[in-house]
C-alpha positions in Angstrom: 39.1 11.2 98.5 38.7 11.4 95.2 36.3 8.7 94.6 34.6 8.9 97.6 33.6 13.1 96.3 32.7 11.4 92.4 30.5 8.8 94.3 27.6 11.0 95.7 27.9 13.1 92.2 27.8 9.2 89.9 24.2 8.4 92.2 23.1 12.5 91.5 23.2 11.7 87.8 22.1 7.9 88.3 18.5 9.0 89.2 18.2 11.6 87.0 18.7 9.4 84.3 15.7 7.5 86.1 13.3 10.0 86.4 13.8 11.0 82.6 13.5 7.7 81.5 9.8 8.1 83.4 8.6 10.7 81.2 8.5 9.2 78.0 6.2 11.8 77.0 8.6 15.0 77.3 8.5 18.1 75.2 10.9 17.2 72.7 8.7 14.1 72.2 6.0 16.2 70.5 5.2 12.9 67.8 4.1 11.0 70.4 3.6 7.1 69.2 4.4 7.6 66.3 6.8 9.9 67.0 10.8 9.6 65.3 12.1 9.6 68.1 13.2 6.2 69.4 11.1 4.9 72.5 12.5 3.6 75.3 12.5 -0.4 75.3 10.4 -0.8 78.3 7.7 1.3 77.3 4.1 -0.5 77.7 2.6 0.7 74.4 5.1 -0.5 72.8 5.5 -4.1 74.0 2.0 -4.2 73.3 2.1 -3.3 69.7 5.1 -5.8 69.5 2.8 -8.2 70.7 0.1 -7.5 69.0 1.3 -7.3 65.6 3.4 -10.4 66.0 -0.1 -12.5 67.0 -2.1 -11.3 64.1 1.2 -12.3 61.8 1.0 -15.7 63.7 -2.5 -16.2 63.5 -3.6 -15.0 60.2 -0.6 -17.7 58.6 -1.9 -20.0 60.3 -5.5 -19.4 58.9 -3.8 -18.8 55.2 -2.2 -22.9 55.4 -5.3 -23.8 56.8 -7.5 -22.4 53.7 -4.3 -23.8 51.3 -4.7 -27.4 53.2 -8.7 -27.3 53.0 -8.8 -26.5 49.2 -5.8 -29.5 48.6 -8.2 -31.8 50.1 -11.2 -30.3 48.4 -9.2 -31.4 45.0 -8.7 -35.0 46.5 -12.0 -35.4 47.4 -13.4 -34.4 43.8 -11.1 -36.5 42.2 -13.6 -39.5 44.2 -16.6 -38.1 44.7 -19.6 -39.6 43.0 -21.8 -36.7 41.9 -20.8 -35.2 38.8 -21.0 -31.6 39.0 -18.2 -32.2 41.9 -15.8 -35.1 39.9 -15.9 -32.5 37.0 -13.7 -29.8 38.9 -11.5 -32.8 39.8 -8.1 -32.3 36.8 -5.8 -35.0 37.0 -3.8 -33.1 34.0 -3.0 -30.0 36.6 -0.4 -28.8 37.7 -1.8 -29.6 41.6 -2.9 -33.1 41.2 0.3 -33.6 39.9 2.5 -31.9 42.3 0.2 -33.8 45.1 0.4 -37.3 43.2 4.4 -36.6 43.6 4.3 -36.7 46.8 2.2 -39.2 47.7 -1.4 -37.5 48.7 -3.5 -37.8 45.3 -5.9 -41.0 45.5 -4.7 -44.7 44.4 -6.1 -45.3 40.3 -9.4 -46.5 40.6 -9.7 -49.8 40.1 -12.8 -51.7 39.3 -14.1 -54.6 41.2 -15.3 -56.9 38.7 -17.1 -60.4 40.0 -15.4 -63.1 38.2 -15.1 -67.2 38.0 -12.2 -68.4 40.0 -10.5 -70.7 37.4 -10.0 -69.2 33.3 -9.2 -72.8 33.0 -12.3 -74.1 33.7 -14.1 -71.7 31.3 -16.1 -72.8 28.5 -15.8 -71.1 25.4 -19.4 -71.5 23.5 -19.1 -73.3 20.0 -19.6 -71.1 16.5 -21.5 -67.4 16.5 -24.4 -65.9 17.9 -27.0 -65.7 15.1 -27.5 -63.1 13.3 -31.3 -62.5 13.8 -32.3 -59.4 12.8 -29.5 -58.9 9.8 -27.8 -61.5 8.1 -26.1 -60.4 5.2 -23.9 -56.9 6.2 -21.3 -55.0 4.3 -20.1 -51.4 4.4 -19.6 -48.6 1.3 -15.6 -49.0 0.7 -15.4 -46.3 -2.3 -17.5 -43.2 -3.4 -17.5 -40.3 -5.0 -14.7 -37.7 -3.9 -15.8 -34.3 -1.9 -14.4 -31.1 -3.4 -12.7 -29.3 -1.0 -11.7 -25.7 -3.3 -9.8 -26.9 -5.8 -9.3 -30.2 -4.8 -11.1 -33.7 -4.1 -10.4 -34.9 -0.7 -11.1 -38.8 0.0 -13.3 -38.8 3.6 -12.7 -41.1 6.4 -16.7 -41.6 7.0 -17.7 -40.8 3.2 -20.1 -38.7 2.2 -23.2 -39.3 3.5 -26.2 -37.8 2.9 -29.3 -37.1 5.8 -31.4 -39.9 4.0 -28.9 -42.5 4.2 -28.5 -42.2 7.9 -32.0 -41.9 8.4 -32.2 -45.1 5.9 -29.2 -47.2 8.1 -31.5 -47.1 11.3 -34.0 -49.3 9.8 -32.8 -52.7 10.2 -33.4 -55.3 7.2 -32.1 -58.4 6.5 -29.6 -57.4 4.2 -28.0 -53.5 4.8 -24.7 -51.6 3.1 -24.4 -49.0 5.1 -21.6 -46.5 6.0 -18.2 -47.8 8.5 -15.8 -45.6 8.2 -12.6 -47.1 6.6 -13.0 -45.6 2.9 -10.9 -46.0 0.6 -7.5 -43.8 0.8 -10.1 -42.1 3.7 -7.0 -42.4 6.3 -5.8 -45.0 8.9 -4.6 -47.5 7.5 -2.8 -50.3 8.7 0.3 -52.1 7.5 0.3 -54.6 5.5 2.2 -56.9 7.5 -0.3 -56.4 11.0 -3.3 -56.7 8.1 -1.7 -60.4 7.8 -1.3 -60.5 11.3 -4.7 -59.7 12.6 -6.5 -61.8 10.2 -5.8 -64.8 12.3 -7.1 -63.0 15.7 -10.1 -64.7 17.1 -10.2 -63.0 20.6 -8.9 -59.8 21.0 -8.0 -57.2 23.8 -7.7 -53.6 22.1 -6.4 -50.4 22.9 -4.8 -47.4 22.2 -2.5 -44.6 22.1 -2.6 -41.2 20.7 -0.3 -38.0 20.4 2.1 -39.8 22.4 0.5 -39.0 25.6 1.6 -42.9 27.4 3.3 -46.1 27.5 1.7 -49.6 26.8 0.8 -50.8 30.7 1.2 -54.2 30.5 -1.6 -56.7 31.7 -1.1 -58.6 34.6 -2.7 -61.4 36.0 -3.5 -63.3 32.7 -3.3 -67.0 32.4 -1.1 -69.1 30.2 -4.4 -70.0 28.2 -5.6 -66.7 27.4 -2.2 -65.3 26.4 -2.3 -68.1 24.1 -6.1 -67.5 22.9 -6.2 -63.5 23.2 -4.7 -60.9 20.4 -3.1 -57.7 22.8 -3.1 -55.0 20.3 -2.0 -52.0 20.5 -3.0 -49.4 18.2 -1.0 -46.5 18.2 -0.7 -43.3 15.9 3.3 -42.1 14.5 4.0 -39.4 16.8 3.1 -42.0 19.9 5.1 -44.5 17.9 8.5 -42.7 18.2 7.5 -41.7 21.6 7.3 -45.3 22.4 10.4 -46.1 20.8 12.0 -43.7 23.0 10.9 -44.1 26.7 10.4 -48.2 26.7 11.5 -51.7 24.6 10.6 -52.1 21.1 11.5 -55.6 19.9 10.3 -56.5 16.0 9.5 -60.7 15.2 10.7 -61.9 11.9 8.0 -60.7 10.0 9.1 -57.5 11.6 6.0 -57.2 13.6 6.3 -54.3 16.7 5.7 -55.4 20.4 5.6 -54.2 24.1 5.8 -57.2 26.3 2.8 -58.5 25.9 1.1 -56.3 23.4 1.3 -56.3 19.3 1.3 -52.8 18.6 -0.5 -51.4 15.6 0.6 -48.6 13.8 -2.3 -46.4 12.3 -0.9 -43.9 9.2 -2.4 -40.9 7.6 -4.9 -40.2 10.4 -8.6 -38.9 9.3 -8.6 -35.9 11.2 -6.6 -33.7 12.9 -7.3 -33.9 16.5 -5.4 -37.0 18.2 -9.3 -37.7 20.5 -10.9 -38.2 17.7 -8.4 -39.8 15.9 -8.5 -42.3 19.0 -11.7 -43.1 18.7 -12.0 -44.8 15.8 -10.0 -48.0 17.1 -12.6 -47.8 20.1 -15.5 -47.3 18.4 -14.7 -49.5 15.1 -12.6 -51.9 17.0 -15.2 -54.7 14.5 -13.7 -52.9 11.3 -9.9 -52.7 12.3 -10.5 -56.4 13.7 -13.1 -58.1 11.2 -12.0 -61.7 12.3 -12.4 -61.2 15.6 -15.6 -63.0 16.7 -14.6 -61.4 20.7 -13.1 -58.5 21.5 -12.2 -56.2 24.7 -11.3 -52.6 24.7 -9.6 -51.1 27.3 -8.4 -46.8 27.3 -4.8 -47.1 27.3 -4.5 -45.3 30.2 -5.9 -48.0 32.7 -4.3 -51.8 33.4 -5.8 -54.4 32.7 -5.7 -56.4 35.9 -8.6 -59.3 35.1 -8.4 -62.4 33.2 -10.1 -61.2 29.5 -11.5 -64.9 29.4 -13.3 -64.2 32.6 -14.4 -60.9 31.7 -16.1 -62.8 28.7 -17.7 -65.6 30.5 -19.4 -63.0 33.2 -20.4 -60.4 30.9 -21.2 -62.4 27.7 -21.4 -66.1 27.5 -22.9 -66.4 31.7 -26.3 -64.7 30.5 -25.4 -65.2 26.4 -25.5 -61.6 25.7 -23.7 -60.0 23.2 -22.6 -56.7 24.1 -21.7 -55.2 27.4 -20.4 -52.1 28.4 -19.4 -50.3 31.6 -21.3 -47.6 33.4 -19.6 -43.7 33.2 -18.2 -43.4 37.4 -20.2 -40.0 36.8 -22.0 -39.6 34.0 -25.6 -41.5 33.1 -26.4 -39.0 29.8 -24.5 -38.2 26.7 -25.6 -34.5 27.8 -23.6 -34.9 30.8 -20.5 -36.2 29.2 -21.2 -33.1 27.3 -20.7 -30.4 29.6 -17.9 -32.3 31.4 -16.1 -32.0 27.6 -17.0 -28.6 27.4 -15.5 -27.5 30.9 -12.6 -29.4 30.4 -11.9 -27.7 27.1 -11.6 -31.3 25.1 -13.1 -29.9 22.1 -14.8 -27.2 20.6 -17.7 -25.9 22.2 -19.8 -24.7 19.2 -19.1 -28.1 17.6 -20.4 -30.0 20.7 -24.0 -27.8 21.1 -24.5 -29.0 17.8 -23.7 -32.1 17.9 -26.3 -32.1 20.9 -28.7 -30.4 19.2 -28.8 -32.9 16.9 -29.2 -35.8 19.1 -32.0 -34.0 20.6 -33.9 -33.3 17.8 -33.6 -37.1 16.8 -35.3 -38.2 19.9 -32.6 -38.7 22.3 -34.1 -37.9 25.6 -31.9 -36.7 28.9 -31.7 -40.0 31.2 -34.1 -41.2 33.6 -34.4 -44.1 35.9 -36.6 -45.8 33.0 -33.5 -46.1 31.3 -31.7 -48.0 34.4 -29.2 -50.7 32.9 -30.7 -54.3 33.7 -27.4 -55.5 35.8 -26.3 -53.3 38.5 -22.8 -54.6 38.7 -21.6 -53.9 35.7 -17.9 -51.7 37.0 -17.5 -48.7 36.5 
């Protein structure tokens, strides 16, 4: 009986609760939608608001991820672009490129396609030296008066050349004596054991590492003939020598010469400049002064790997058409002024010094690049 009497009461309470649920905006809910009073779960307004907010968050997240992906793809594309302005944006030393390289998304290293002969053993080496038509007797100034710096007299690697001497050095004569670095006590000194070794080098593949940024990369596809014929010389400063010894195996021969694989290490002591980039230009530009007995030399940057037999390179770019000098075109820049702008953007050197350097070039008559200055050969590797 008690259960039957209680049943109608519970039914009435349930119906009353249902009617209350159907009135979301009661008098005690004066705050409206943003009231502190908790709204029922099945409120249509709240459901719509939740769904809209979730969709907004999802769309914003997708757009943000697409923007990041587009930026990364643009970064990769800029490193491979042939447009100088776009390629200058690429920073291969930045954290973004390094992270992408570790993940395998960075572009592979650029490899130059060189149309060379097939067999280095069949290459015919010319006899004798190229005759000196314009300058038959060339010597270098190796000692002069010291330059006073405050209270001290210091030697300069390039010498104290006057503007008049510089102008005269551009006028070719049968007999000339010019400044070309390596003045006495000016820096960039080689060890006596290395000086004796390079005297026997007639064919040279030279490279250099400065400021300890890398280790020597071993060449590939080198024939037995070239291994016997060429001296592979890696010029390093003292910082790089310590770095190389810590990271790779350096062996010594009976004459105390240092080797890393096929490379003979050539340490330079007493660097002439306080910037590693400038010191690295010494062996690159003045290879003929470091190794004066070399009849043929090939320079390759320390960050690159030689993948073609050097004998085939000499045959293709020198001996085949009887040239005396060959230089690769820059991948992006055709003018010294474009190169200067790229160096300023990447902050490789002091900008005022670069501007002064370019003003001197322009004053002396160096014009920007045009089609009239285009190279004769169109297949020089870049």
